[in-house]
C-alpha positions as CSV (number, residue, x, y, z in Angstrom):
1,M,25.5,134.5,-33.2
2,K,22.5,135.2,-35.4
3,I,21.1,132.5,-37.6
4,E,18.7,133.2,-40.5
5,F,15.9,130.6,-40.4
6,Y,14.4,129.8,-43.8
7,D,11.2,127.7,-43.9
8,T,10.3,125.7,-47.1
9,T,7.2,123.9,-45.8
10,L,5.0,125.4,-48.5
11,R,7.3,124.2,-51.3
12,D,9.6,121.4,-50.2
13,G,7.1,120.2,-47.5
14,A,4.3,120.2,-50.0
15,Q,6.2,117.5,-52.0
16,A,5.5,115.0,-49.2
17,A,3.1,112.2,-49.9
18,G,-0.4,113.1,-48.8
19,I,0.2,116.9,-48.5
20,S,-1.8,119.3,-50.7
21,Y,-2.2,122.9,-49.7
22,S,-4.9,125.3,-50.9
23,I,-4.1,128.9,-51.3
24,A,-5.9,129.6,-48.0
25,D,-3.7,127.0,-46.3
26,K,-0.5,128.6,-47.6
27,K,-1.6,132.0,-46.4
28,Q,-2.4,130.6,-42.9
29,I,1.0,128.8,-42.6
30,F,2.9,131.8,-43.8
31,S,1.2,134.0,-41.3
32,L,1.8,131.5,-38.5
33,L,5.5,131.2,-39.2
34,S,6.3,134.8,-39.9
35,S,4.4,135.9,-36.7
36,I,6.7,133.9,-34.5
37,G,9.8,135.3,-36.1
38,V,10.8,132.8,-38.9
39,D,12.9,135.1,-41.1
40,L,12.1,133.7,-44.6
41,V,9.1,131.6,-45.7
42,E,9.3,130.1,-49.2
43,G,5.8,130.3,-50.8
44,G,6.4,128.0,-53.8
45,D,7.5,128.1,-57.4
46,P,5.3,130.5,-59.5
47,A,6.5,128.8,-62.7
48,S,5.7,125.2,-61.6
49,N,1.9,125.3,-61.3
50,P,-1.1,127.6,-61.5
51,K,-1.8,127.4,-57.8
52,D,1.6,128.7,-56.8
53,A,1.3,131.5,-59.4
54,E,-2.1,132.5,-58.1
55,F,-0.8,132.5,-54.5
56,F,1.9,135.0,-55.4
57,A,-0.6,137.0,-57.4
58,E,-2.9,137.3,-54.4
59,F,-0.6,137.4,-51.5
60,S,2.5,139.3,-50.3
61,G,4.3,139.7,-47.0
62,K,7.6,140.5,-45.4
63,G,9.9,137.5,-45.6
64,L,8.0,135.8,-48.4
65,V,10.3,134.1,-50.9
66,A,9.6,132.9,-54.4
67,F,11.5,129.9,-55.6
68,G,12.7,128.8,-59.0
69,S,15.7,127.6,-61.1
70,T,18.4,129.1,-63.1
71,C,17.7,129.9,-66.7
72,R,17.6,127.0,-69.1
73,K,20.5,125.7,-71.1
74,G,21.1,127.9,-74.2
75,C,18.6,130.6,-73.0
76,A,19.5,134.1,-72.0
77,A,18.4,134.9,-68.5
78,E,16.2,137.9,-69.5
79,E,14.4,135.6,-72.0
80,D,13.8,132.7,-69.6
81,E,10.1,132.3,-68.7
82,G,10.8,130.9,-65.2
83,L,13.0,133.8,-64.2
84,C,10.5,136.3,-65.5
85,K,7.8,134.7,-63.4
86,L,10.1,134.9,-60.4
87,L,10.4,138.7,-61.0
88,N,6.6,139.0,-61.4
89,A,6.0,137.2,-58.1
90,G,6.5,140.5,-56.3
91,T,8.8,139.3,-53.5
92,D,11.8,141.1,-52.2
93,T,13.8,137.8,-52.0
94,V,14.1,135.1,-54.6
95,C,15.8,131.7,-54.3
96,I,17.1,129.9,-57.3
97,F,18.7,126.5,-57.5
98,G,21.4,125.4,-59.9
99,K,23.6,122.4,-60.4
100,T,27.0,122.0,-58.6
101,S,27.5,118.3,-59.3
102,L,29.3,117.4,-62.5
103,T,27.2,114.2,-62.8
104,H,24.0,116.3,-62.9
105,V,25.6,118.8,-65.3
106,R,26.5,116.1,-67.7
107,E,23.6,113.6,-67.3
108,V,20.7,115.7,-66.3
109,L,21.4,119.1,-67.9
110,Q,23.4,117.5,-70.7
111,A,25.4,120.7,-70.7
112,S,29.1,121.7,-70.6
113,K,30.7,122.8,-67.3
114,E,31.1,126.3,-68.8
115,E,27.4,126.5,-69.8
116,N,26.3,125.5,-66.3
117,L,28.5,128.3,-64.8
118,R,27.1,130.7,-67.3
119,M,23.5,129.8,-66.4
120,I,24.2,130.3,-62.7
121,A,26.0,133.7,-63.1
122,D,23.6,135.2,-65.6
123,S,20.5,134.2,-63.6
124,V,21.8,135.7,-60.4
125,R,23.0,138.8,-62.2
126,F,19.6,139.3,-64.0
127,L,17.6,139.0,-60.7
128,R,20.0,141.4,-58.9
129,A,19.7,143.9,-61.7
130,H,16.0,144.1,-60.9
131,G,16.6,144.8,-57.2
132,K,16.0,141.3,-55.8
133,R,17.9,139.7,-52.9
134,V,19.1,136.5,-54.4
135,I,19.7,133.2,-52.5
136,F,21.5,130.5,-54.6
137,D,20.6,127.0,-53.6
138,A,23.6,124.8,-54.6
139,E,21.8,121.6,-55.6
140,H,23.6,118.3,-54.9
141,F,26.5,120.3,-53.4
142,F,27.8,117.7,-51.0
143,D,27.8,115.0,-53.8
144,G,29.4,117.5,-56.1
145,M,32.2,118.2,-53.6
146,K,33.0,114.5,-53.5
147,E,33.1,114.3,-57.3
148,D,35.1,117.5,-58.1
149,R,35.6,119.8,-55.2
150,A,37.1,122.6,-57.3
151,Y,34.2,122.7,-59.6
152,A,31.5,122.6,-56.9
153,L,33.3,125.6,-55.1
154,L,33.6,127.4,-58.4
155,C,29.8,127.2,-58.9
156,L,29.4,128.9,-55.5
157,K,31.9,131.6,-56.4
158,E,30.2,132.3,-59.7
159,A,26.9,132.9,-57.8
160,A,28.5,135.1,-55.2
161,E,30.4,137.2,-57.7
162,A,27.2,137.7,-59.7
163,G,25.5,139.1,-56.6
164,A,24.0,136.3,-54.5
165,D,24.3,137.3,-50.9
166,T,23.6,133.8,-49.7
167,V,24.7,130.5,-51.1
168,T,23.0,127.5,-49.6
169,L,24.6,124.1,-49.6
170,C,21.9,121.5,-50.4
171,D,22.2,117.8,-49.5
172,T,19.6,117.0,-52.2
173,N,20.1,113.2,-52.0
174,G,20.0,113.2,-48.2
175,G,22.9,110.9,-47.7
176,T,25.5,113.1,-46.2
177,S,26.7,112.3,-42.7
178,P,27.0,115.0,-40.0
179,E,30.8,114.6,-40.1
180,D,30.9,115.3,-43.8
181,A,28.4,118.1,-43.4
182,Y,30.7,119.8,-41.0
183,A,33.9,119.3,-43.1
184,L,32.4,120.3,-46.5
185,T,30.5,123.3,-45.1
186,K,33.7,124.4,-43.5
187,A,35.4,124.2,-46.9
188,A,32.7,126.4,-48.4
189,V,32.9,129.0,-45.6
190,Q,36.7,129.2,-46.0
191,A,36.4,129.5,-49.8
192,L,33.8,132.4,-49.5
193,P,34.6,134.3,-46.3
194,D,32.5,137.3,-47.2
195,V,29.3,135.4,-48.3
196,R,26.6,134.1,-46.0
197,I,26.5,130.3,-46.2
198,G,23.3,128.3,-45.7
199,V,22.6,124.6,-45.3
200,H,19.7,122.5,-46.5
201,F,19.5,118.9,-45.5
202,H,17.2,116.1,-46.3
203,N,16.5,113.3,-43.8
204,D,17.1,110.1,-45.8
205,T,19.6,108.8,-43.2
206,G,17.7,110.3,-40.2
207,T,20.5,112.9,-39.5
208,A,19.1,116.1,-41.1
209,V,18.9,118.0,-37.8
210,A,22.3,116.8,-36.7
211,S,23.8,117.8,-40.0
212,S,22.1,121.2,-39.8
213,L,23.7,121.8,-36.4
214,A,27.0,120.6,-37.7
215,G,26.7,123.0,-40.6
216,V,26.2,125.9,-38.2
217,S,29.2,124.8,-36.1
218,A,31.2,124.9,-39.3
219,G,30.1,128.5,-40.0
220,A,26.8,128.4,-41.8
221,R,24.5,131.3,-40.9
222,Q,21.3,130.3,-42.6
223,V,19.4,127.0,-42.0
224,Q,16.7,125.8,-44.3
225,G,14.1,123.2,-43.4
226,T,10.4,122.4,-43.1
227,F,8.8,123.4,-39.9
228,L,7.7,119.8,-38.9
229,G,10.3,118.0,-41.0
230,F,8.0,116.5,-43.6
231,G,9.0,116.6,-47.2
232,E,9.8,114.5,-50.2
233,R,10.9,110.9,-49.4
234,C,12.0,110.9,-45.8
235,G,11.5,114.6,-45.3
236,N,13.7,117.6,-44.5
237,A,15.5,118.9,-41.4
238,N,12.8,119.6,-38.8
239,L,13.1,123.4,-38.5
240,S,11.1,123.5,-35.2
241,T,13.8,121.2,-33.6
242,V,16.7,123.1,-35.2
243,I,15.4,126.5,-34.0
244,A,15.0,125.3,-30.4
245,D,18.4,123.5,-30.5
246,L,20.3,126.5,-31.8
247,I,18.6,129.0,-29.5
248,L,18.4,126.9,-26.3
249,K,21.5,124.8,-26.6
250,N,23.9,126.7,-28.8
251,G,23.3,130.2,-27.6
252,C,22.1,131.7,-30.9
253,E,20.3,135.0,-30.9
254,R,16.6,134.6,-29.8
255,T,15.0,135.8,-33.1
256,V,12.0,133.3,-32.8
257,E,9.3,133.4,-30.2
258,L,10.0,130.0,-28.6
259,R,7.0,130.1,-26.3
260,S,4.8,130.0,-29.4
261,L,6.7,127.0,-30.9
262,T,4.4,124.2,-29.7
263,R,1.2,126.1,-30.6
264,T,2.5,126.9,-34.0
265,A,3.6,123.3,-34.6
266,H,0.2,122.0,-33.8
267,A,-1.5,124.6,-36.0
268,V,0.7,123.7,-38.9
269,A,0.0,120.0,-38.5
270,E,-3.7,120.7,-38.3
271,I,-3.7,122.8,-41.5
272,S,-1.5,120.1,-43.2
273,N,-4.0,117.5,-42.1
274,I,-1.4,115.2,-40.5
275,P,-1.1,114.0,-37.0
276,L,1.7,115.6,-35.0
277,D,4.2,112.9,-33.8
278,P,3.7,112.8,-30.0
279,A,7.5,112.1,-29.7
280,M,8.6,115.1,-31.8
281,P,11.3,117.0,-29.8
282,Y,10.1,120.1,-27.9
283,V,6.6,120.3,-29.4
284,G,5.2,116.8,-29.3
285,A,2.5,115.9,-26.7
286,A,4.9,113.3,-25.2
287,A,8.0,115.4,-25.4
288,F,7.8,116.0,-21.6
289,A,5.6,113.1,-20.6
290,H,6.7,110.7,-17.8
291,K,5.3,107.3,-17.3
292,A,7.8,105.2,-15.2
293,G,7.0,105.5,-11.5
294,M,10.5,106.5,-10.4
295,H,10.8,109.0,-13.2
296,S,7.4,110.6,-12.4
297,D,8.3,110.8,-8.7
298,A,11.6,112.4,-9.5
299,V,10.0,115.0,-11.9
300,I,7.4,115.9,-9.3
301,K,10.2,116.6,-6.8
302,D,12.6,118.3,-9.3
303,A,11.6,118.6,-12.9
304,S,15.2,119.0,-14.1
305,T,15.9,115.4,-13.1
306,F,14.2,114.2,-16.3
307,E,13.5,117.4,-18.3
308,H,16.4,118.9,-20.3
309,I,14.6,122.3,-20.5
310,R,11.5,123.7,-18.8
311,P,8.6,122.8,-21.2
312,E,7.1,126.3,-21.0
313,E,10.1,127.7,-22.7
314,V,8.8,126.2,-25.9
315,G,5.1,126.6,-25.0
316,N,4.7,122.9,-24.1
317,R,3.9,121.3,-20.7
318,D,4.9,118.2,-18.9
319,S,2.5,115.4,-18.1
320,I,2.5,112.5,-15.7
321,L,1.2,109.4,-17.5
322,L,-0.8,106.8,-15.5
323,S,-0.2,103.1,-16.1
324,E,0.6,99.9,-14.4
325,V,4.2,101.3,-13.8
326,A,3.0,104.5,-12.1
327,G,3.6,105.2,-8.4
328,R,1.5,106.9,-5.8
329,S,3.2,110.3,-6.3
330,A,2.1,110.3,-10.0
331,V,-1.5,109.6,-9.0
332,A,-1.4,112.2,-6.3
333,K,0.0,114.8,-8.7
334,K,-2.9,114.0,-11.1
335,L,-5.5,114.4,-8.4
336,E,-4.2,117.7,-7.1
337,R,-6.3,119.7,-9.6
338,L,-9.3,117.5,-9.3
339,F,-9.4,117.4,-5.5
340,P,-7.1,120.1,-4.0
341,S,-7.9,119.1,-0.4
342,L,-6.9,115.5,-1.0
343,D,-3.8,114.5,0.9
344,K,-1.1,112.4,-0.8
345,S,-1.3,109.9,2.1
346,D,-5.1,109.5,1.8
347,P,-6.1,105.9,1.3
348,K,-8.2,106.9,-1.7
349,T,-5.0,107.8,-3.6
350,K,-3.8,104.2,-3.2
351,E,-7.2,102.9,-4.1
352,I,-7.2,104.9,-7.4
353,L,-3.7,103.7,-8.2
354,D,-4.6,100.1,-7.5
355,M,-7.7,100.5,-9.7
356,V,-5.6,101.9,-12.5
357,K,-3.2,99.0,-12.3
358,L,-6.0,96.4,-12.2
359,L,-7.8,97.9,-15.2
360,E,-4.6,98.2,-17.2
361,M,-4.0,94.5,-16.6
362,K,-7.4,93.9,-18.2
363,G,-6.4,96.0,-21.2
364,Y,-7.3,99.6,-20.3
365,Q,-4.7,102.3,-21.1
366,F,-4.9,105.4,-19.0
367,D,-1.7,107.1,-20.1
368,V,-3.6,108.3,-23.2
369,A,-7.2,108.1,-21.9
370,D,-7.0,111.2,-19.7
371,G,-10.8,111.7,-19.8
372,S,-11.5,108.2,-18.5
373,F,-9.0,108.7,-15.6
374,V,-10.9,111.8,-14.5
375,L,-14.1,109.9,-14.4
376,L,-12.5,106.9,-12.7
377,A,-11.1,109.1,-9.9
378,E,-14.5,110.8,-9.4
379,R,-16.2,107.4,-9.1
380,V,-13.7,106.2,-6.5
381,M,-14.0,109.5,-4.6
382,N,-17.8,109.2,-4.7
383,A,-17.8,112.5,-6.5
384,F,-19.3,111.3,-9.8
385,K,-22.9,112.1,-10.5
386,P,-24.0,110.5,-13.8
387,S,-25.8,112.9,-16.2
388,F,-27.8,110.0,-17.7
389,E,-28.5,106.3,-17.2
390,L,-28.8,103.7,-19.9
391,E,-32.2,102.0,-20.2
392,H,-31.2,99.9,-23.2
393,Y,-29.6,100.0,-26.6
394,C,-30.2,97.8,-29.6
395,I,-28.4,97.6,-33.0
396,K,-29.7,96.0,-36.2
397,A,-27.6,95.4,-39.3
398,V,-29.3,94.7,-42.6
399,K,-27.3,93.0,-45.3
400,P,-26.5,93.3,-48.2
401,D,-27.7,96.9,-48.0
402,G,-25.3,97.6,-45.2
403,V,-27.8,99.8,-43.3
404,N,-27.2,99.9,-39.5
405,T,-29.9,101.1,-37.1
406,A,-29.4,101.8,-33.4
407,E,-32.1,102.4,-30.9
408,V,-30.9,104.1,-27.6
409,A,-33.1,104.8,-24.6
410,I,-31.7,106.8,-21.7
411,R,-33.1,108.2,-18.4
412,V,-32.4,111.8,-17.4
413,K,-33.9,112.9,-14.1
414,G,-36.6,110.3,-14.3
415,E,-37.5,111.0,-17.9
416,V,-36.9,108.3,-20.5
417,T,-35.9,109.4,-24.0
418,S,-35.7,106.9,-26.8
419,V,-34.1,107.7,-30.2
420,T,-33.5,105.6,-33.3
421,E,-30.9,106.6,-35.9
422,K,-29.2,105.0,-39.0
423,G,-25.5,105.0,-39.6
424,N,-22.9,103.7,-41.9
425,G,-21.8,101.2,-39.3
426,P,-23.0,100.0,-35.9
427,V,-20.8,102.4,-33.9
428,N,-21.7,105.4,-36.0
429,A,-25.4,104.5,-35.6
430,L,-25.0,104.2,-31.9
431,D,-23.1,107.5,-31.7
432,K,-25.8,109.3,-33.6
433,A,-28.7,107.9,-31.5
434,L,-27.0,108.7,-28.2
435,R,-26.1,112.2,-29.3
436,A,-29.7,112.8,-30.5
437,A,-31.1,111.5,-27.2
438,L,-28.7,113.6,-25.1
439,A,-29.2,116.7,-27.1
440,K,-32.8,116.9,-26.0
441,H,-31.6,117.4,-22.4
442,F,-28.1,118.9,-22.9
443,P,-27.7,121.3,-25.8
444,Q,-23.9,121.5,-25.2
445,I,-23.6,118.0,-26.7
446,A,-23.7,119.8,-30.1
447,E,-20.3,121.3,-29.3
448,I,-18.6,117.8,-29.2
449,T,-17.0,116.3,-32.3
450,L,-15.1,113.1,-32.6
451,V,-11.5,113.6,-33.5
452,D,-10.3,110.0,-33.6
453,Y,-11.5,106.4,-33.1
454,K,-9.1,103.6,-32.6
455,V,-9.6,99.9,-32.0
456,R,-6.7,97.7,-30.8
457,V,-6.7,93.9,-30.1
458,V,-5.4,93.4,-26.5
459,D,-4.7,89.6,-26.8
460,S,-4.6,88.3,-30.4
461,S,-4.3,84.6,-29.2
462,A,-8.1,84.6,-28.6
463,A,-8.6,85.4,-32.3
464,T,-12.1,86.8,-33.0
465,G,-13.0,86.4,-29.3
466,A,-10.1,88.6,-28.2
467,M,-10.4,91.5,-25.8
468,V,-10.4,94.8,-27.7
469,R,-9.5,98.3,-26.5
470,V,-11.4,101.3,-28.0
471,L,-10.0,104.8,-27.7
472,I,-12.1,107.8,-28.6
473,T,-10.7,111.3,-28.8
474,S,-13.2,114.2,-28.7
475,T,-13.1,117.9,-28.7
476,D,-15.3,120.9,-28.0
477,K,-12.9,123.3,-29.8
478,K,-11.6,124.4,-26.4
479,D,-10.4,121.2,-24.9
480,T,-9.5,117.7,-26.2
481,W,-9.9,114.5,-24.2
482,T,-9.6,110.7,-24.8
483,T,-11.7,108.0,-23.2
484,V,-11.3,104.2,-23.3
485,G,-13.5,101.1,-23.3
486,V,-12.4,97.5,-23.1
487,S,-14.5,94.4,-23.8
488,T,-14.6,91.2,-25.9
489,D,-17.6,92.9,-27.6
490,I,-16.4,95.8,-29.8
491,I,-19.8,97.4,-29.6
492,E,-19.8,97.3,-25.8
493,A,-16.2,98.7,-25.7
494,S,-17.2,101.5,-28.0
495,W,-20.3,102.3,-25.9
496,S,-18.2,102.5,-22.8
497,A,-15.7,104.9,-24.4
498,L,-18.5,106.9,-26.0
499,T,-20.5,107.4,-22.9
500,D,-17.4,108.4,-20.9
501,S,-16.6,110.9,-23.6
502,F,-20.0,112.6,-23.2
503,E,-19.9,112.3,-19.4
504,Y,-16.6,114.0,-19.3
505,K,-18.0,117.0,-21.1
506,L,-21.2,117.0,-19.1
507,T,-19.5,116.8,-15.6
508,G,-18.1,120.2,-16.3
509,R,-14.6,119.3,-15.4
510,G,-13.5,120.7,-18.8
511,K,-9.8,120.5,-18.2
512,I,-7.4,117.6,-18.5
513,V,-5.3,116.9,-15.4
């Protein structure tokens, strides 16, 4: 069974709060998706805004789709400005939406049933006459079926008879259950046996992926969605999940390069300037992460005990998370790459495990602070050689100006280097001063950039005297690592996480275990 995958990240996804793509962003995402085998990628609506119009004027590619609506009420298709702009977009395929719900015909279009059918048929016929492949998106189809099934199906038939080779059933309100998705898609498939049926679900009830799978089970052969699931309101069906589900679980034809799925997901998230949910199926950082001691031990012995697929099938990898619930096997697995000659029964393994549990009781968190775990293990194994030593640091804050000054003095091979820097906060000033001091001895420090800085209160009952946990995530563009510091003094906790971050890079380990 072959499914046509249709991505609408650049149009429907761009309607999500906080998302705004430049033309360069659109080009990058299109190239990423098309390169892994996504059949159709919707570029936007050239009639809706100047940026989309400019995008289509500058860019073309196989599988690029221009999106728009049927002609306006009372307007001939050939005279409709939006349809003309669709033609001028230069794509082989166009997708137009039209009403299939009588409520929308009456209340939104304020048109007759006959006029709505005319708008659908004339628009499709006009685009087909100019050589375009036409996909008709049946807006509010599932609601329309519940209002007047005969009319909703008649809208689909009008589009198909006018030349649309695909009619896509849209759950525009996002409230359709998977059970109704199956039944109503089945009704459309039976009504149009010679037409490709597609499905387009929104996630307002959290079932968009399930409904998409139900639609395919009912006979749909095109699935629309956004690659990471974001979109207006609660988002759309997550296409990365749907693709993996259909290919790996339902036996659909392998038209998408699954081993590039995780890489592509992270790249799309980066371009979209959003954090990728670690728990996202298949592609999230925690999708194959194991924390419980018994689970970790089982996975180490036989990965299939707690992994429904091999992570590498989707380009991901498993990870054993260290915490107070970890066992010796988990620590030993982590240590394999650091110290290949270390035997699992070595007392040092238990010593490291006990240290992890003790520190986690104090507020540390090693399941996410991979960089700090590496340094902890090296210290216990007497393999850690510090790159620098702290002589002192001092922070001054001047109010009301808000200027923060940090002085840092470090010793490297007997030489003391002292640097003073200003920052927009005490931690920023401390970071800048330490970087400047280290850069005089270690030029590679310039490669490190801070990706994330988080502060969490460990025990709120102590109010402002509470223990705080600081997590710092850094990258050198090749690797990314996280370090942790814990103290009742937020500056001290930040300093600890910060120095670990630089030491991780300078020790030359360079790879997370």
